[in-house]
C-alpha positions in Angstrom: -46.4 -175.1 -49.3 -44.9 -173.3 -46.4 -45.2 -170.4 -45.7 -42.5 -167.8 -45.0 -43.0 -164.6 -43.0 -41.1 -161.5 -43.8 -40.8 -158.7 -41.5 -40.1 -154.7 -42.7 -36.4 -153.9 -41.6 -36.0 -150.1 -40.4 -33.5 -148.3 -42.1 -30.1 -148.6 -40.3 -28.7 -145.7 -38.2 -25.5 -144.3 -39.7 -22.3 -145.5 -38.3 -20.1 -142.5 -37.0 -16.5 -141.8 -38.7 -13.9 -143.3 -36.8 -11.9 -140.2 -35.5 -8.4 -139.6 -36.7 -5.5 -140.3 -35.1 -4.0 -136.6 -33.7 -1.3 -135.5 -35.1 1.9 -136.3 -33.9 3.0 -133.4 -31.4 6.0 -131.9 -32.4 9.6 -132.4 -31.0 9.7 -131.1 -27.8 12.4 -128.8 -27.3 15.1 -130.7 -25.0 15.9 -128.2 -22.8 19.5 -128.5 -21.1 18.9 -129.5 -17.0 21.0 -126.9 -16.3 19.4 -124.0 -17.7 16.5 -125.1 -16.5 17.4 -125.3 -13.1 19.3 -121.8 -13.3 17.2 -120.1 -15.2 16.4 -117.1 -12.6 19.8 -116.8 -11.3 21.3 -116.5 -15.0 18.7 -114.0 -16.0 19.0 -111.7 -12.7 23.1 -112.1 -14.1 22.1 -111.0 -17.4 20.0 -108.3 -16.1 22.9 -106.9 -13.9 25.7 -107.2 -15.8 25.3 -104.1 -17.7 25.2 -102.4 -14.4 28.2 -103.5 -13.3 30.0 -102.8 -16.5 29.0 -99.1 -16.5 30.1 -98.8 -12.7 33.5 -100.0 -13.3 33.9 -98.0 -16.8 31.9 -94.7 -16.0 30.5 -94.6 -12.6 33.5 -96.0 -10.1 35.6 -93.1 -8.6 38.3 -93.3 -5.9 36.1 -91.2 -3.8 33.5 -91.9 -0.8 33.7 -95.7 0.9 36.3 -97.3 -2.5 39.0 -94.8 -1.3 39.1 -96.7 2.0 38.8 -100.0 -0.1 41.9 -98.3 -1.9 43.7 -97.1 1.2 43.5 -100.4 2.7 44.5 -102.7 -0.6 47.5 -100.5 -0.8 48.7 -100.8 2.5 48.3 -104.3 2.6 49.9 -104.7 -1.3 53.1 -102.6 0.1 53.3 -104.2 3.8 51.3 -107.8 3.5 53.2 -108.8 6.7 52.2 -105.5 8.8 49.1 -105.9 11.3 49.1 -102.6 12.2 49.0 -99.2 10.2 50.7 -96.1 11.3 49.3 -94.2 8.6 45.9 -93.6 9.9 44.9 -92.2 14.0 47.9 -92.8 15.5 48.0 -96.8 15.3 45.1 -98.9 13.4 45.1 -103.0 13.2 44.4 -104.1 9.6 42.1 -106.9 11.2 40.0 -104.4 12.6 39.0 -103.4 8.9 38.6 -106.7 7.6 40.6 -109.9 8.3 40.7 -111.2 4.4 39.4 -108.4 1.8 42.4 -106.3 1.8 44.5 -109.2 0.8 42.2 -109.6 -1.5 42.0 -106.5 -3.5 45.7 -106.1 -3.2 45.9 -109.5 -4.6 42.9 -109.0 -7.5 42.2 -105.4 -7.3 39.3 -103.0 -5.9 36.9 -102.9 -8.8 37.5 -106.8 -9.4 36.4 -107.9 -6.3 33.8 -105.8 -6.3 32.3 -107.0 -9.3 33.0 -110.6 -8.5 31.7 -110.3 -4.9 28.6 -108.7 -5.8 28.0 -111.3 -9.0 28.1 -114.0 -7.0 26.2 -112.6 -4.6 23.8 -112.0 -7.0 24.0 -115.9 -8.1 23.1 -117.3 -4.4 20.2 -115.0 -3.6 18.5 -115.8 -6.9 19.0 -119.7 -6.2 17.9 -119.0 -2.6 14.6 -117.4 -3.4 14.1 -120.2 -6.6 14.3 -122.7 -3.8 12.3 -121.3 -1.2 9.5 -119.4 -2.9 7.1 -121.0 -5.1 6.5 -120.4 -8.9 7.5 -116.2 -8.8 11.3 -115.9 -7.8 12.3 -113.9 -10.5 10.9 -110.9 -9.8 12.3 -110.9 -6.4 15.4 -112.1 -7.7 15.8 -109.0 -9.7 15.1 -106.7 -7.3 17.7 -108.5 -4.6 20.3 -108.2 -7.8 19.6 -104.2 -7.8 20.2 -103.7 -4.2 23.3 -106.0 -4.2 24.6 -103.6 -7.2 23.4 -100.2 -5.4 25.7 -102.0 -2.4 28.7 -102.0 -4.7 28.0 -98.6 -6.4 28.3 -97.0 -2.9 32.0 -98.7 -2.5 31.0 -101.3 0.0 33.6 -103.6 -1.1 34.4 -105.4 1.8 30.6 -106.0 2.8 29.9 -107.1 -0.5 32.5 -109.9 0.4 31.2 -111.0 3.0 27.7 -110.8 1.8 28.7 -113.4 -1.0 29.9 -116.0 1.2 27.2 -115.3 4.0 24.6 -116.1 1.0 26.8 -119.2 0.4 26.8 -120.9 3.7 22.8 -119.3 4.3 22.2 -120.9 0.7 23.8 -124.7 2.3 21.1 -125.4 5.1 17.7 -122.8 3.7 15.0 -125.5 3.1 17.4 -128.6 3.4 17.8 -131.7 5.8 20.5 -130.3 7.9 22.9 -132.7 6.8 26.6 -132.8 8.3 28.1 -131.5 4.5 25.7 -128.7 4.4 26.1 -127.9 8.1 29.9 -128.1 7.5 29.5 -125.4 4.1 26.9 -123.0 6.4 30.1 -122.9 9.1 32.6 -122.2 6.4 30.5 -119.6 4.4 29.8 -117.9 8.1 33.5 -118.0 9.1 34.8 -116.9 5.7 32.1 -114.0 5.7 32.6 -112.4 9.3 36.4 -112.4 8.3 35.4 -110.5 5.0 32.7 -108.2 7.1 31.6 -108.1 10.3 28.6 -106.3 9.3 28.1 -109.5 7.1 28.9 -111.8 9.9 26.3 -109.8 12.2 23.4 -110.4 9.6 24.1 -114.2 10.2 23.7 -114.3 13.7 20.3 -112.3 12.6 19.3 -115.5 10.2 20.8 -118.0 12.9 18.5 -116.7 15.5 15.5 -117.4 13.1 17.0 -120.8 13.0 16.8 -121.0 17.0 12.9 -119.2 17.0 12.6 -122.1 14.5 14.1 -125.1 16.7 16.2 -125.9 14.0 19.1 -126.0 16.7 22.1 -127.8 13.8 21.5 -124.5 11.3 21.3 -121.8 14.5 24.9 -123.1 15.5 26.3 -123.3 12.2 25.7 -119.9 11.4 26.3 -118.3 14.6 28.7 -119.9 16.3 31.7 -118.7 13.6 31.0 -115.1 13.7 30.9 -114.9 17.1 34.5 -116.9 17.1 35.7 -114.6 14.5 34.6 -111.7 16.5 36.2 -112.6 19.7 39.1 -114.0 18.6 40.3 -110.5 16.4 38.7 -108.7 19.3 41.1 -110.2 21.6 44.3 -110.4 19.2 43.6 -106.7 17.8 42.5 -104.6 20.7 39.7 -102.3 18.8 37.5 -99.6 20.7 34.9 -97.4 18.2 31.8 -96.0 17.9 29.9 -95.9 14.8 26.9 -93.3 15.3 23.3 -93.7 14.9 21.0 -91.0 14.6 17.4 -92.0 16.0 15.8 -91.0 12.8 17.8 -94.0 11.1 16.7 -96.5 12.6 12.6 -95.4 11.7 13.2 -97.1 8.0 14.7 -100.6 8.8 12.5 -101.0 11.7 9.1 -100.2 9.5 10.5 -102.6 6.7 11.2 -105.1 9.5 7.4 -104.8 10.8 6.2 -105.2 6.9 8.1 -108.4 6.3 6.6 -110.0 9.8 2.7 -108.7 8.4 2.9 -109.9 5.0 5.0 -112.6 5.1 3.1 -116.1 5.5 2.7 -118.1 8.2 5.1 -120.8 6.9 8.2 -118.8 6.5 9.2 -119.1 10.4 12.4 -118.7 9.9 12.0 -115.4 8.1 9.0 -113.6 10.3 11.3 -114.7 13.6 14.8 -113.0 11.6 12.9 -109.9 10.9 11.3 -109.6 14.4 14.6 -109.9 16.1 16.3 -107.8 13.6 13.9 -105.1 14.4 14.6 -105.4 18.1 18.5 -105.5 17.4 18.1 -101.8 15.2 16.3 -100.3 18.3 19.5 -101.8 20.6 21.8 -100.6 18.3 20.4 -97.1 18.6 20.3 -97.1 22.7 23.7 -98.6 23.2 26.9 -97.0 21.5 28.9 -99.8 19.4 31.1 -100.1 16.5 28.0 -101.3 14.3 26.0 -97.8 14.6 24.0 -96.9 11.3 26.2 -100.4 9.5 22.7 -102.2 10.6 20.6 -100.6 8.6 22.3 -102.5 5.6 20.2 -105.7 6.3 16.9 -104.1 5.8 17.6 -101.8 2.8 19.2 -104.0 0.2 16.8 -107.6 1.5 13.7 -105.9 2.5 12.1 -104.8 -0.8 13.4 -108.3 -2.6 11.7 -110.7 0.6 8.4 -108.1 0.5 7.8 -108.5 -3.5 8.5 -112.3 -3.0 5.4 -112.4 -0.2 3.1 -110.4 -1.8 3.8 -112.4 -5.2 3.5 -115.3 -3.1 0.1 -114.9 -1.8 -1.0 -113.3 -5.2 -0.2 -116.8 -7.0 -3.0 -118.5 -4.8 -0.5 -120.6 -2.7 -2.0 -118.8 0.2 -4.5 -116.4 -1.4 -7.7 -118.8 1.1 -8.0 -116.5 4.5 -6.3 -113.7 3.4 -8.6 -111.0 3.2 -8.8 -108.5 0.0 -7.8 -105.3 1.6 -4.7 -107.3 3.2 -3.6 -108.3 -0.1 -3.5 -104.9 -1.7 -2.4 -103.0 1.6 0.8 -105.4 1.6 0.4 -105.0 -2.4 1.1 -101.0 -1.2 3.9 -101.3 1.0 6.1 -103.9 -1.6 5.6 -101.4 -4.6 6.9 -98.2 -1.8 10.3 -100.4 -0.9 10.8 -101.5 -4.2 10.2 -98.6 -5.8 12.5 -96.3 -3.1 15.4 -99.1 -3.6 15.0 -98.8 -7.5 15.1 -94.5 -7.2 17.8 -94.6 -4.8 20.0 -97.3 -7.2 19.0 -95.8 -10.3 20.2 -92.1 -9.2 23.6 -93.0 -9.5 23.2 -93.5 -13.0 25.2 -90.7 -14.2 28.1 -89.5 -14.8 30.2 -88.6 -11.7 31.2 -85.1 -10.5 34.6 -83.8 -12.2 37.4 -84.8 -9.9 38.8 -81.6 -8.1 41.4 -79.8 -9.2 43.1 -80.6 -5.2 42.9 -84.1 -6.1 44.8 -83.9 -9.5 47.4 -81.3 -8.0 49.5 -83.2 -5.1 52.9 -83.1 -6.2 53.5 -79.6 -5.1 52.1 -80.2 -1.7 53.8 -83.7 -1.2 56.9 -82.4 -2.1 56.6 -79.4 0.1 55.6 -82.0 3.3 59.1 -83.9 2.2 60.9 -80.2 2.4 59.6 -79.2 5.7 60.4 -82.8 7.1 57.1 -83.6 8.1 58.1 -87.4 7.6 59.4 -86.7 11.3 56.0 -86.2 12.7 52.6 -86.4 12.0 50.2 -84.4 9.8 46.4 -83.3 10.2 44.1 -83.0 7.4 40.6 -82.4 7.7 38.4 -85.0 6.6 36.8 -84.0 3.2 33.4 -85.2 1.6 34.9 -88.1 -0.5 37.6 -88.9 1.8 40.0 -88.8 -0.8 42.4 -87.0 1.0 43.3 -89.8 3.4 43.9 -92.0 0.7 46.1 -89.5 -1.2 48.4 -88.4 1.5 48.4 -91.6 3.8 51.4 -93.8 2.1 53.1 -90.3 2.5 53.1 -88.9 6.0 51.0 -90.5 9.3 47.8 -89.0 9.4 45.9 -88.1 12.0 42.3 -88.6 11.0 41.8 -91.1 7.8 38.9 -93.0 6.8 36.9 -95.1 9.7 34.4 -93.5 11.1 34.8 -95.8 14.6 38.3 -94.4 15.3 37.2 -91.0 14.3 34.7 -90.6 17.0 36.8 -92.6 19.6 40.1 -90.7 18.8 38.4 -87.5 17.6 35.3 -87.2 19.5 35.6 -82.8 20.0 34.8 -83.0 16.6 31.4 -85.0 16.9 30.4 -83.6 20.1 29.2 -80.2 19.3 31.0 -76.4 19.1 34.2 -76.9 18.4 36.7 -74.4 19.8 40.4 -73.1 19.0 41.5 -74.7 22.7 40.0 -77.5 22.6 41.4 -77.9 18.8 44.7 -77.0 19.9 45.2 -79.2 22.7 43.9 -82.1 20.5 46.7 -81.7 17.7 49.5 -80.9 20.5 48.1 -84.5 22.5 48.8 -86.6 18.8 51.8 -85.1 18.3 50.4 -83.3 15.1 53.5 -81.1 13.4 51.4 -79.6 10.5 48.3 -79.1 9.6 47.2 -79.5 5.7 44.2 -78.1 4.2 42.7 -78.3 0.8 40.3 -76.3 -1.1 37.8 -78.8 -1.3 34.1 -79.3 0.6 35.0 -81.2 4.3 33.0 -83.7 5.4 30.4 -82.3 8.2 32.4 -83.6 10.8 35.6 -81.2 9.7 33.3 -78.3 8.9 34.3 -76.3 11.9 37.3 -77.7 12.1 37.8 -76.5 8.7 36.6 -72.7 9.8 38.7 -72.6 12.9 42.2 -73.1 10.2 40.7 -70.5 8.0 40.0 -68.1 10.5 43.6 -68.4 11.4 45.1 -69.0 15.2 48.1 -67.3 16.7 49.5 -71.3 17.4 49.0 -71.8 13.2 51.8 -70.5 11.0 51.3 -70.8 7.4 54.3 -71.9 5.8 53.4 -73.2 2.3 50.6 -72.9 -0.3 49.5 -72.8 -3.8 46.3 -72.8 -5.4 44.9 -76.0 -4.2 47.0 -76.7 -0.5 47.9 -74.7 2.1 50.2 -76.0 4.9 50.5 -74.9 8.7 53.1 -75.3 11.1 51.9 -76.1 14.5 54.1 -73.7 16.7 54.3 -75.5 20.0 53.4 -79.3 19.4 54.5 -82.0 21.5 57.1 -84.5 20.2 56.2 -87.7 19.1 58.8 -89.3 20.7 60.0 -88.1 24.0 63.4 -87.4 24.9 66.4 -89.1 24.8 65.0 -90.2 21.8 65.1 -88.7 17.9 62.9 -89.3 15.8 64.4 -90.2 12.2 61.1 -91.2 10.1 57.4 -92.0 10.7 56.6 -94.5 8.1 52.9 -95.7 7.4 54.4 -99.0 8.9 57.3 -98.3 10.9 58.8 -95.7 12.8 62.7 -95.0 12.7 64.3 -93.3 15.9 67.8 -92.9 18.0 68.5 -93.3 21.0 71.6 -92.1 22.4 72.2 -94.5 25.2 70.3 -96.7 27.1 67.0 -95.8 28.5 63.1 -95.2 27.7 61.3 -93.1 25.4 57.6 -92.5 25.2 56.2 -92.7 21.5 53.2 -91.0 20.7 51.5 -94.2 19.3 48.4 -96.1 20.3 49.8 -98.7 22.0 49.3 -102.6 20.5 50.6 -105.5 21.2 52.0 -106.2 18.1 54.4 -103.6 18.1 58.1 -104.7 18.4 61.4 -103.3 17.7 64.3 -105.3 17.6 66.9 -105.8 20.2 64.2 -103.3 22.5 61.1 -103.8 24.6 58.3 -102.4 23.9 55.3 -102.0 26.5 52.4 -100.0 27.1 52.6 -96.9 28.9 49.1 -95.8 29.2 47.7 -95.0 25.8 51.0 -95.0 24.5 53.5 -97.1 23.7 57.3 -97.1 25.8 60.5 -98.1 23.9 63.2 -99.7 26.2 66.5 -100.3 24.9 69.8 -101.3 26.6 72.4 -99.7 24.4 72.8 -96.8 22.2 71.3 -97.0 18.4 69.3 -96.7 15.5 65.5 -98.2 16.5 62.9 -99.6 14.3 59.4 -100.0 15.5 57.3 -101.7 13.9 54.8 -104.9 13.8 55.0 -108.5 12.3 52.1 -111.3 12.2 55.0 -113.6 12.0 56.5 -112.5 15.3 53.3 -112.5 16.8 51.9 -110.4 19.8 54.3 -109.6 23.3 53.8 -112.1 26.1 51.6 -111.3 29.1 54.4 -109.2 30.8 54.2 -106.7 28.0 57.8 -106.7 27.1 59.6 -108.9 25.2 63.0 -108.6 23.8 62.8 -109.2 20.1 65.3 -111.5 18.0 
């Protein structure tokens, strides 16, 4: 019999239940590649669009810097082929203000160019930040958008146009390989930026210098050569001398902001740090050496430093460069950033209020214009003390030749006595005679700081000023012993904003008290320089029209060319 052994089996361990498969994920939202790529610029524009609408609908007036924009747009609209205007300062080149801005404003309108430029610059600044700042570009883009809107609110349409082109040029090369196509875009951006606003071109020189320090020579040349070429060509072809004042206190804030950017920016931001340091040095140099730039140099820091500081602070706090940064450093940097951003926000939002009521003298000009016409003021030159909002220069400029207008560089150059301290009657009288001013017009508005003493002298009464007309808002004085605008034997028939018509009884020469320009010409006559003035030499008796023309071009090297 076989014996079978059996063993006592241990209880089997329970088998684990199989894990059920996870539920299928919900279908992912398919985001548009364009929306994802341009999220930051789209949000930035969406945030400031209501502000631009509010400015256009409520805040924008015809005063301030907008007065100059309207004046130039109006002049170019009426005289598109005239390079030399006679409506302000005894003669001024359109190109010395801007090469392309007056023509665009005449074509599209001042406010349209302002809004288009501001929104375009907002888009490109946001794209630039999204490309160069890791993970946190939205808030800096919003701060930058606010700064660009603030620039438009101040009426700096020409500068806004230049900034849009400048940012386009910078966007073409920032954080990208310097391929020929990109460098070409940068060149055209820099070219049109400077043609729009020489100040915007100057700021591209700062960026180009930063690329030079970083040894990115192609980008440096693309951003710096076009501004130099444009400014050099316009200065050569359209001579200009002027000075923009800059007080010592005006350089403090831009220098401090530049130093803060150098201190706060990560070391990897070599171009930003180098540009900021060079810009600070340029601000000090601008204060030391009088130039047409003057206090315009502060715009770059006031507009863009808050956005750059915020980008640097968020970049560090995001962890990208947290290692090796002391906590005290981060806190101090956060404080500086908060102060700069707060300053920009407060100064910008202060403009979110209803504009001051339009003064009565602005809306009641029919009487003074009719009186000037009856008095024959269009056969001479008229002085209008500058008002605080500079509206008067725009109101009267199309009707009579004004001595002072809205260009501070030329105002300092040709009216330096208003900026040199105490003005007295004899000096003012001599200045009026020098510029052949036949009438002085005064309104009851608030004068500009540079015209306060002039206004007081007129109101005090001078024996060489005769009150010949007045109404509730305006007064007209005749200068009893002024010099003629044209010397004998010529007789002046009409002095307009773009031309001067005179009659010569015989062949000869007449000196015209218009600041000489090589673009001035007269059909059938010779036009040349007579010191600072213009000499007209005619071969026979007749009526001659002194004007300027882009097509005819400047006179040749002899300084005198018979036209036609």
